[in-house]
C-alpha positions in Angstrom: -11.5 23.7 3.3 -9.5 22.0 0.6 -11.0 19.5 -1.8 -8.5 16.8 -1.1 -6.3 15.8 1.9 -3.1 13.9 0.9 -2.0 11.9 4.0 1.6 11.0 4.4 2.9 8.7 7.2 6.7 9.0 7.4 9.3 6.9 9.1 12.9 7.3 8.0 12.0 8.0 4.4 12.8 11.7 4.2 15.7 11.0 1.8 13.0 9.9 -0.8 10.6 12.8 -0.2 11.8 15.2 -2.9 10.2 13.2 -5.7 7.0 12.8 -3.7 6.9 16.5 -3.1 7.5 17.4 -6.8 4.7 15.1 -7.8 2.3 16.9 -5.5 3.1 20.5 -6.6 2.8 19.3 -10.2 -0.8 18.2 -9.8 -3.4 19.5 -12.2 -5.8 19.8 -9.3 -4.4 22.6 -7.1 -7.0 22.7 -4.3 -5.4 20.3 -1.8 -3.7 20.0 1.5 -0.9 17.6 2.5 -0.7 16.3 6.1 2.6 14.7 7.1 2.8 12.7 10.3 6.3 11.6 11.3 6.3 8.4 13.3 9.3 9.0 15.5 11.9 8.8 12.7 15.5 8.1 13.9 17.2 9.8 11.0 17.0 13.4 9.7 13.7 12.9 7.9 11.8 15.7 9.6 14.7 18.2 8.9 14.8 17.1 5.3 11.0 17.3 4.8 10.7 20.7 6.4 13.5 22.1 4.2 11.8 20.8 1.1 8.3 22.1 1.8 9.7 25.4 3.3 6.9 27.8 3.9 4.3 26.2 1.6 1.0 26.5 3.7 -0.5 23.5 1.9 1.9 21.2 3.9 1.1 20.6 7.5 3.7 18.6 9.5 3.0 16.7 12.7 5.0 14.3 14.8 4.3 11.3 17.1 6.0 11.6 20.4 7.4 8.1 19.8 7.2 5.4 17.2 3.6 4.1 17.2 3.5 2.0 14.0 1.7 2.4 10.7 -1.8 1.5 11.9 -1.8 4.1 14.7 -0.2 6.8 12.4 -2.6 6.4 9.5 -5.6 6.4 11.8 -4.4 9.6 13.3 -3.8 11.1 9.9 -7.4 10.7 8.9 -8.5 12.4 12.1 -6.2 15.4 11.2 -7.6 15.7 7.7 -9.8 18.6 7.0 -11.2 17.4 3.6 -14.0 15.0 3.0 -11.9 13.2 0.4 -8.6 11.7 1.7 -5.9 9.5 0.1 -2.7 8.0 1.4 0.6 8.6 -0.3 3.8 7.2 1.0 6.8 9.5 1.2 9.0 7.3 -0.9 6.3 7.1 -3.7 4.7 9.6 -6.1 1.6 10.4 -8.0 1.1 11.1 -11.7 0.2 14.8 -12.4 -3.6 14.2 -13.0 -4.1 11.7 -10.1 -6.0 14.1 -7.7 -8.1 15.5 -10.5 -9.2 12.0 -11.7 -9.9 10.8 -8.1 -12.0 13.8 -7.2 -13.9 13.5 -10.5 -14.6 9.8 -9.8 -15.8 10.5 -6.3 -18.1 13.3 -7.6 -19.6 11.0 -10.2 -20.0 8.1 -7.7 -21.6 9.8 -4.6 -22.4 6.4 -3.0 -18.8 5.1 -3.3 -16.9 5.1 -0.1 -13.6 4.3 -1.7 -12.1 4.8 -5.2 -8.8 3.3 -6.3 -6.5 2.9 -9.3 -3.7 0.8 -10.7 -0.2 1.3 -9.4 3.1 1.3 -11.3 5.9 -0.7 -9.7 9.2 1.3 -9.9 12.8 0.6 -9.1 14.6 2.4 -6.3 15.1 5.4 -8.6 11.3 5.6 -9.3 11.8 4.4 -12.8 8.7 2.4 -13.9 9.1 -1.3 -14.3 5.6 -2.8 -14.5 1.9 -2.0 -14.0 -0.2 -3.7 -11.4 -3.9 -3.7 -12.4 -6.5 -3.6 -9.7 -10.0 -5.0 -10.1 -13.6 -3.8 -9.6 -15.0 -5.3 -6.4 -18.7 -5.9 -6.5 -19.3 -8.3 -3.6 -17.7 -9.6 -0.5 -16.0 -12.6 -2.1 -12.4 -13.7 -2.3 -11.5 -10.8 -4.5 -12.5 -8.5 -1.7 -10.0 -10.3 0.6 -7.3 -8.6 -1.6 -4.9 -11.5 -1.8 -3.8 -10.3 -5.3 -4.0 -6.6 -4.7 -7.4 -6.3 -6.2 -7.7 -3.0 -4.4 -4.5 -0.9 -4.6 -3.2 2.6 -4.6 -4.1 5.3 -5.3 -6.9 4.6 -2.8 -9.0 7.6 -1.6 -11.9 7.5 0.8 -14.8 9.7 1.7 -14.3 10.5 5.4 -18.0 10.5 6.2 -18.3 6.9 5.0 -15.0 5.8 6.6 -16.4 7.0 9.9 -19.2 4.4 9.6 -16.4 1.7 10.1 -14.3 1.0 13.2 -11.5 2.8 11.3 -7.9 1.7 10.7 -6.7 -0.8 13.3 -3.9 0.8 15.3 -2.7 -2.7 16.3 -1.6 -3.6 12.8 2.1 -3.1 12.0 1.8 -4.0 8.3 -1.2 -4.6 6.0 -3.2 -1.9 7.6 -4.4 -1.0 4.1 -5.9 -4.5 3.6 -7.8 -4.0 6.9 -9.4 -0.7 6.0 -10.0 -1.6 2.4 -12.2 -4.5 3.5 -13.9 -2.4 6.1 -14.8 0.2 3.4 -16.2 -2.6 1.1 -18.4 -3.7 4.0 -20.2 -0.4 4.4 -20.5 1.0 0.9 -19.8 0.4 -2.8 -16.2 1.0 -4.1 -15.1 2.2 -7.5 -12.1 1.1 -9.5 -10.4 3.6 -11.8 -8.6 1.8 -14.6 -5.7 4.3 -14.8 -2.1 4.1 -13.6 -2.1 6.9 -11.0 0.4 5.8 -8.4 4.2 5.3 -8.6 5.2 2.7 -6.1 8.9 2.6 -5.3 10.4 -0.9 -4.5 13.4 -0.7 -2.3 15.2 -2.7 0.4 13.5 -0.9 3.4 9.9 -0.9 1.9 7.4 -1.8 4.6 5.8 -4.7 2.6 8.4 -5.5 -0.1 11.7 -7.3 -0.4 12.8 -8.5 3.1 9.5 -7.6 4.7 7.3 -9.7 2.3 6.8 -12.6 4.7 5.9 -10.2 7.6 3.3 -8.5 5.3 1.7 -11.9 4.6 1.5 -12.5 8.4 -0.2 -9.2 9.1 -2.5 -9.7 6.1 -3.8 -12.8 7.8 -4.2 -10.9 11.1 -6.4 -8.5 9.2 -8.3 -11.4 7.7 -9.0 -13.0 11.1 -10.3 -9.7 12.4 -12.6 -9.5 9.3 -14.0 -13.0 9.9 -14.8 -11.9 13.5 -16.7 -8.8 12.2 -18.7 -10.9 9.7 -19.0 -14.0 11.8 -17.7 -16.3 9.1 -15.0 -19.0 9.1 -11.9 -18.6 7.0 -10.3 -21.8 8.3 -10.6 -23.7 5.0 -9.2 -20.7 3.1 -6.2 -20.5 5.4 -5.5 -24.2 5.0 -5.8 -23.9 1.2 -3.2 -21.1 1.1 -0.9 -22.0 4.0 2.3 -23.9 3.2 3.8 -25.7 6.2 7.4 -25.0 6.9 8.2 -28.8 6.5 6.8 -28.8 2.9 8.6 -25.6 2.1 11.9 -27.2 3.3 11.2 -30.3 1.3 10.9 -28.2 -1.9 14.2 -26.4 -1.1 15.9 -29.8 -0.5 14.7 -31.1 -3.8 15.8 -28.0 -5.7 19.2 -28.2 -4.0 19.6 -31.8 -5.2 18.6 -30.8 -8.7 21.2 -28.0 -8.6 23.9 -30.4 -7.5 23.0 -33.0 -10.1 25.8 -33.7 -12.7 23.1 -33.9 -15.4 21.9 -30.4 -14.5 25.5 -29.1 -14.6 26.1 -30.7 -17.9 22.9 -29.4 -19.3 23.8 -25.9 -18.2 27.2 -26.1 -19.9 25.5 -27.3 -23.1 23.0 -24.4 -22.9 20.0 -26.8 -22.5 19.2 -25.9 -18.9 18.3 -22.2 -19.0 16.9 -22.0 -15.5 20.0 -23.5 -13.8 21.6 -20.2 -12.8 18.3 -19.2 -11.0 18.1 -22.2 -8.8 
């Protein structure tokens, strides 16, 4: 049995997989398996991925009969994993060379921890680093644990024996399935933050929770939050009202910005170099 199971849910991202693959074979920890589950891709992803991994026995490829969604696919991936320690890696992302080594060491030193996680590096479409997102140590079930600001982020790796004490990943969730299982893991065992930049996160147009999908991600995060409140028998109504922006107020802000943009004073200030933000309105 391998020390670590890398779990990859793929849907139409085979064209990005080469860099993901290269980051895996470059790992300083060599005792791992990678399980790839294709969720009914409509492009040539499977063909591309199979060609890249060729006959490497560490890579095991599976396929859903039809598109089932990210929640279903990731839940199934954990069931397919042979190792006690598992971590998700998206096919369009990559790991730094010592990621698996550091995560395994942290799990070994923190036997009680059900989940360990690191910082992630935001990259452009070519996987060139742009900025670092710092996670945070979660010590109690407070607002930080709700993960509004990505307090828990990739590279997140779980102990399967502790994960199985939860209800598991919710197959209903289309996005934000990670927010759901992060909270569930926090509810059953301590979690441990690794203050290292281990995960390279590619931002591109078709990302599941970035660019055009950001608003959908917020919606599904709240679905996960409501399910959490049911599990814990607590109310999050006030929290929702505090963070929710009605469409009418949002439109009022856009209207005011549009009026400012059309103002002759704003246009004059821009020409004089006094209104530096004008071009961004």
